[in-house]
Every structure is written in structure tokens, then in C-alpha cells.
C-alpha positions in Angstrom: 115.1 112.5 22.1 116.9 110.7 19.2 116.3 107.1 18.6 119.5 105.3 17.5 120.7 101.8 17.1 124.3 100.7 18.6 125.9 97.3 18.1 128.2 96.9 20.9 128.1 94.7 22.5 125.2 93.2 21.0 122.4 95.0 18.7 120.6 97.6 20.8 117.8 99.7 19.9 117.6 103.0 22.1 115.0 105.6 22.7 111.7 106.5 23.9 108.9 103.9 23.2 111.2 101.6 21.5 109.5 99.1 23.4 106.7 99.6 20.7 109.5 97.9 18.2 109.5 94.5 20.3 107.5 93.0 17.4 109.9 94.0 15.1 112.7 92.5 17.1 111.0 89.0 17.3 110.3 89.0 13.4 114.0 89.9 13.1 115.1 86.9 15.2 112.4 84.7 13.7 110.4 84.1 17.3 107.0 83.3 16.7 105.5 82.2 19.9 107.6 84.2 22.6 107.7 83.5 26.3 107.9 86.9 28.1 109.6 86.1 31.4 109.1 88.9 34.3 108.8 89.0 37.9 105.6 88.4 39.5 105.3 91.8 40.6 105.9 93.2 37.1 103.5 91.0 35.6 100.4 92.7 37.3 101.6 95.9 35.8 100.0 97.7 33.0 103.4 97.9 31.1 103.5 94.1 30.9 99.7 93.8 30.0 100.2 96.3 27.0 103.3 94.9 25.8 101.5 91.5 25.5 98.7 92.9 24.1 100.6 95.0 21.4 102.5 91.8 20.3 99.1 89.6 20.3 97.7 92.2 18.0 100.9 91.9 15.7 99.8 88.3 15.3 102.5 86.6 17.8 101.3 83.7 20.3 102.8 85.3 23.5 102.8 83.2 26.7 103.6 84.7 30.2 106.0 83.2 32.8 106.4 85.1 36.1 107.4 82.6 38.8 110.2 85.1 39.3 111.7 86.2 42.9 114.0 89.0 43.6 117.2 86.8 44.1 116.3 84.3 41.5 116.7 80.4 42.1 117.1 77.5 40.2 113.5 76.4 40.6 112.5 79.7 38.9 114.6 78.6 35.9 113.5 74.8 36.0 109.8 75.8 36.2 110.2 78.4 33.2 112.2 75.7 31.0 109.1 73.1 31.7 106.7 76.2 30.8 108.8 77.0 27.6 108.8 73.4 26.6 104.8 72.6 27.4 103.9 75.7 25.1 106.4 75.1 22.2 107.8 78.3 22.7 110.7 79.4 20.1 112.1 82.6 21.9 112.2 84.6 25.1 111.6 87.9 26.0 113.4 88.7 29.2 111.4 92.1 30.6 112.0 93.8 33.7 115.0 94.1 36.4 118.0 91.8 37.1 116.1 88.7 38.1 113.5 88.7 35.1 116.6 89.0 32.8 118.6 86.6 34.3 115.9 84.0 34.5 114.9 84.7 31.1 118.1 84.3 29.8 118.8 81.0 31.7 115.4 79.8 30.4 116.3 80.0 26.8 119.9 78.7 27.7 118.5 75.5 29.3 115.7 74.9 27.1 117.8 72.9 24.7 119.9 71.2 27.2 120.3 67.7 28.8 122.7 68.6 31.7 121.5 70.2 34.9 121.9 74.0 35.5 124.6 73.8 38.0 126.8 72.1 35.3 127.5 75.2 33.8 128.7 77.2 36.7 131.2 80.0 35.2 134.2 77.7 36.1 136.9 76.5 33.8 135.4 75.5 30.6 132.1 74.3 31.6 130.3 76.6 29.3 131.6 74.2 26.3 129.6 71.5 27.8 126.4 73.1 26.3 124.7 72.2 22.9 125.1 75.7 21.5 122.9 75.2 18.7 119.9 74.8 20.9 119.9 78.0 22.7 116.4 79.8 21.9 116.7 83.5 20.8 116.5 86.4 23.4 115.4 89.8 23.1 116.3 91.9 26.6 114.1 94.8 27.6 115.4 96.2 31.3 112.8 98.3 33.3 115.6 99.1 35.9 118.9 100.7 35.5 121.5 98.6 37.7 122.2 95.0 37.0 123.0 95.5 33.2 122.0 92.0 32.8 120.9 92.7 29.3 124.7 93.1 28.1 125.9 90.0 30.2 126.8 86.7 29.3 125.9 85.2 32.4 123.1 84.7 35.0 123.3 84.9 39.0 120.9 82.3 40.1 120.7 80.8 43.6 121.1 77.2 44.3 118.4 76.5 47.0 120.0 73.3 48.1 123.1 74.9 49.5 121.8 78.7 49.8 124.7 79.8 47.4 124.4 82.1 44.7 126.2 80.9 41.2 126.9 82.5 38.3 126.0 80.4 35.0 127.9 81.4 31.9 127.8 80.9 28.1 128.7 83.3 25.3 125.3 83.1 24.1 123.8 84.0 27.3 124.0 87.8 25.7 120.8 88.7 24.2 120.6 89.1 20.4 118.6 92.4 20.5 118.2 94.8 23.4 115.7 97.4 23.9 116.5 100.3 25.8 113.4 102.4 26.6 113.8 105.2 29.5 109.7 105.2 29.3 109.9 101.8 30.9 111.8 103.1 33.9 109.9 106.4 34.4 107.8 105.3 37.4 110.3 103.0 38.8 110.2 103.9 43.1 112.8 106.2 44.4 114.3 103.5 46.7 114.7 101.2 43.5 116.0 103.8 41.6 118.5 104.5 44.3 119.5 100.8 44.7 119.9 100.0 41.2 121.8 102.9 40.2 124.4 102.2 43.1 124.3 98.8 41.6 125.7 100.3 38.0 128.0 102.3 39.9 129.6 99.0 41.7 129.8 97.3 38.2 131.7 100.3 36.6 134.0 101.1 39.7 134.9 97.5 40.3 135.5 96.7 36.8 137.7 99.6 36.5 139.7 98.8 39.8 140.1 95.2 38.7 143.7 94.2 37.9 144.7 93.0 34.4 145.1 95.0 31.1 141.8 95.8 29.2 141.9 99.3 28.2 138.4 98.9 26.3 136.6 97.6 29.8 138.4 100.8 31.5 137.1 103.5 29.0 133.6 102.4 29.3 133.7 101.8 33.1 135.0 105.4 33.3 132.4 106.8 31.4 129.9 105.0 33.1 130.9 106.2 36.3 130.7 110.0 34.8 127.3 109.6 33.8 126.3 108.1 37.1 127.8 111.0 38.9 125.7 113.4 36.5 122.2 111.8 36.2 121.8 109.5 39.2 120.8 111.9 41.6 118.6 113.6 39.3 116.9 110.3 38.3 116.1 109.7 42.1 115.0 113.2 42.6 113.0 113.7 39.6 112.0 110.3 38.1 110.2 111.6 35.4 113.1 113.1 33.9 113.6 111.0 30.5 117.2 112.2 30.0 118.3 111.3 33.2 116.6 108.0 33.1 118.0 107.1 29.4 121.6 107.7 30.7 121.2 105.7 33.9 119.8 102.9 31.5 123.0 103.2 29.3 125.7 103.5 32.2 123.9 100.3 33.6 124.4 98.7 30.1 128.1 99.9 30.2 128.7 98.4 33.7 127.9 94.9 32.3 129.9 95.4 29.6 133.1 96.4 31.5 132.9 94.0 34.2 133.8 90.8 32.1 137.4 92.4 32.9 136.4 91.6 36.5 134.7 92.3 40.0 135.7 92.4 43.4 135.1 92.4 46.9 131.9 94.4 46.9 130.0 91.6 44.9 132.2 89.2 47.0 130.4 90.4 50.2 126.9 90.8 48.4 126.3 87.5 46.9 126.2 85.9 50.3 124.0 88.5 52.1 121.7 88.3 49.0 121.3 84.3 49.3 121.1 84.0 53.1 119.2 87.1 54.0 117.6 88.0 50.7 118.9 91.6 50.7 118.7 93.3 47.3 121.5 93.1 45.6 122.1 96.7 44.7 121.3 97.7 48.2 124.1 95.5 49.6 126.2 96.7 46.9 125.8 100.2 48.1 126.2 99.6 51.8 129.5 97.5 51.1 131.2 100.1 48.8 133.0 102.5 51.3 134.2 99.7 53.4 135.7 98.0 50.3 137.2 100.9 48.7 138.7 101.9 51.8 140.2 98.2 52.4 141.7 98.3 48.8 142.9 102.0 49.1 146.6 101.1 48.6 146.1 99.1 45.8 143.4 101.5 43.9 144.3 105.0 45.0 146.5 105.7 41.6 143.1 104.7 39.5 140.7 106.4 41.8 143.0 109.5 41.3 142.2 109.1 37.5 138.6 108.5 38.0 138.4 112.1 39.9 140.2 113.8 37.3 137.9 112.5 34.5 134.5 112.9 36.6 135.7 116.4 37.5 135.5 115.8 41.5 137.0 118.9 43.1 139.1 116.9 45.4 141.1 115.1 43.2 142.0 112.1 45.8 141.3 108.8 47.5 139.6 110.9 50.1 137.8 113.3 47.6 136.3 110.3 45.9 135.5 108.5 49.2 133.7 111.5 50.5 131.7 111.7 47.1 130.7 108.1 47.5 129.4 108.9 51.2 127.7 111.7 49.9 125.9 110.1 47.0 124.9 107.3 49.5 123.5 109.9 52.1 121.7 111.9 49.4 120.1 108.5 48.3 119.0 107.4 51.6 121.4 104.5 51.4 122.0 103.2 54.9 125.5 103.5 56.0 125.7 100.0 58.2 124.5 96.6 57.2 123.1 96.5 60.7 120.4 98.8 59.4 119.2 96.4 57.2 120.2 93.1 58.8 119.7 92.1 62.4 123.0 91.0 63.9 121.3 87.7 65.2 120.5 86.9 61.8 124.2 87.2 60.5 125.5 83.8 59.8 129.1 85.4 60.1 131.2 82.4 59.6 129.1 80.9 56.8 128.9 84.2 54.9 132.9 84.3 55.1 133.3 80.9 53.6 130.6 81.8 51.1 132.3 85.0 50.0 135.9 83.7 50.1 134.7 81.1 47.4 132.6 83.7 45.4 134.0 83.9 41.7 134.4 87.6 42.5 137.1 87.4 45.1 139.9 86.6 42.5 139.1 89.9 41.2 139.6 92.2 44.2 142.7 94.3 43.6 144.0 93.5 46.9 144.1 89.6 47.8 141.2 88.5 50.1 142.2 86.3 53.4 139.0 84.9 55.3 140.3 87.0 57.9 140.0 90.1 56.0 136.4 89.2 55.1 135.6 88.7 58.3 136.7 92.4 59.3 134.7 93.8 56.2 131.5 92.2 57.2 132.1 93.3 61.0 133.5 96.9 60.0 130.2 97.2 57.5 127.8 96.1 60.6 129.5 98.8 63.0 130.3 101.5 60.3 133.9 101.9 60.8 135.9 102.2 57.5 139.5 100.9 57.2 
């Protein structure tokens, strides 16, 4: 496989075993004492052990922080900042899935700030409150192909006190160097390959369907969807296929790049159940996808027809695309109903509805969402009924 470097949307080093260039990346960013941030499970993996060993051998003083949960919390970030300062680190290697990347970016950001993390929620001009000169350099190394956090300018962090996921934003959240190495995703479990792959699809799909004029984002999203159609099932069925893994990593980064245009109802519904029911974000996106698609049908059918043409679906219509989504989910062993993963007695429906209505993604939905619409979407997703 050819090794290449891209410079969009940031500096990206692509190819097999590029993780071995991590020391070069640190030197380029003048990082001597990196803090490697990952989740607790991955911290015990040989991948992380080998990375730390290689960096130490190259003369770096690496510290490991792994107090990161699946739906990362403000406490994860605050603990990481304290650890960063205590060990006098001068940069962050954000390593892993979306949780490790989001927490790593947030630690690098907050290490130089005096205000609370929540002061930088993605609302209005909150990001201008930050001291931009005090943000530590970031290298991002994704080990899943879904969130695309490595090319994102925000982190999604759970505020435990109120039980709500918040999007923390600053332009410099975007890592300075990204390493996409398919070898790191080769042993990803099938369920995680499926969920993260559907997360990447949700990002590209909602970005393309979001209202507004952004042809660059639209073009990236279209190609991202095409790559996912071609490679996701292959990555799921044959995890050792490096070409499939590489293309899914690329599609994931493309989704995050494209969704600066906007997201929509899939994410509006997902964030609350991720926060209250600890459901994996990619899995919830996959479950909600057909319900939100059919709710938005009248507003997006023209765009969906264009997607069908570009990705070469035989039935180039809204129903043809919907049938492909349903087929894809079935092949990936994704549940059709939310009730298959959340018991109805654990559904705090009215609280979920209020949280979803106030989610930042809601305004990007092609069809205006009311509280009654959101309630019906949750109810339909529990019963399996499409609009």
C-alpha cells in the first residue's frame, strides 16, 4: 500500500505502519514529554505498550493517561489536565477511538485555560474566551473508523452533574498531525467495526443532507458514503483486509470534515441516550438512521436520489436508498429497534425529548423538529415503525 501525506483539513500521514512515525511527528511539533491519552481497555493492549516503548527508545519521556470511559466525562478531562500539569507534559498524543481522541484533545486545550470546561460549549462566540496561545500541540492516532474526531474541531464530553453531553469547540482542537494507520484497526471486533462504520456513515449522510450552501462539504460527504458502501461490509466480514480498513479510516475522517456543515436528527436523538443509557454512539446512530431518514423524506428525497446515482444503487430513489440502509444494518447485525438494547422501563422519555430538542444538532435537521416530533421518533424507534 502506498504511503501518502495529505494537508487537508490538517497534516495527515496515511499508510501501513505510519504509527512508527509518531516520534517524527512529536519532534516536528517540538513535543518532548508527550501525554498519551487513551481509554482504559486499550491501555492494556500491546498496541499502546509498543507505541510507548518505541517512543521511550527514541528518547521521549512518555506518560500514559487512561482514565477515559466510553462516553467521556468532564471528570475524565479534569483528571487528565491535572495529570498533564503534574508531569510537566508539553503535548498530547490522542490515541484510540472517539473517547480517547475527544478527551486527549480536550486535555491539550484545557491545560492552558483558567475558565471551566463548560465555558467553552459550542454556543455563540464562547470559543473566543480561550487563551489560544496556551493550547498544547496534538497528534491524533485513531484506532477505530467512525467518529472522525481526528479531523474535528470539537470534543463531545458528558457533563455528569446534569447528565447532558456538551460539544466543546475551538478551532485549535483540530490536531496538528493525524496518523491514519490501518494496521491499528485490523483486530477491531466485528461489533465495533459495525457500530463505528455506521457512525461514519451517519456523519457523511447528515452532513450531505443538512441545509445550507457548502459544496466542499457535500463533495466530501458523497465520496465518504461511496467508500463506506464499497468497504464497510468487507471490513466487517474480513477484518484483516487492510485496503478495506484504510478506506474506512479515510471515510471516517471525511465525515468529520464534512459535518462542519451540520448534523441533524440522528445525532439529536443519539446524544441523550448515550448520556443517560450509556449506549455506544455509533450503535445509537445506526438504530436511529432509518427513522430520521423517513421523517425527513420530503425535504431530502432529491438529495437522496443524487446519492443513489453517485454510489450506484440499482433503485435510484428514496425507497431504494432506505432499503440499502436496512439491508446494510441487517448484514452488520445492527438491531432494528431501540427496545432491543434499552428496556422501556429505563427510557426516561420526556427527559430524553427535552435533551434532544436542545441538542446543537437539532437545528441542522432538514425538517424542523418539535418536541412532539422527537417524542414520536423515540416511540417509533422503540416499536420499529417507520414514518
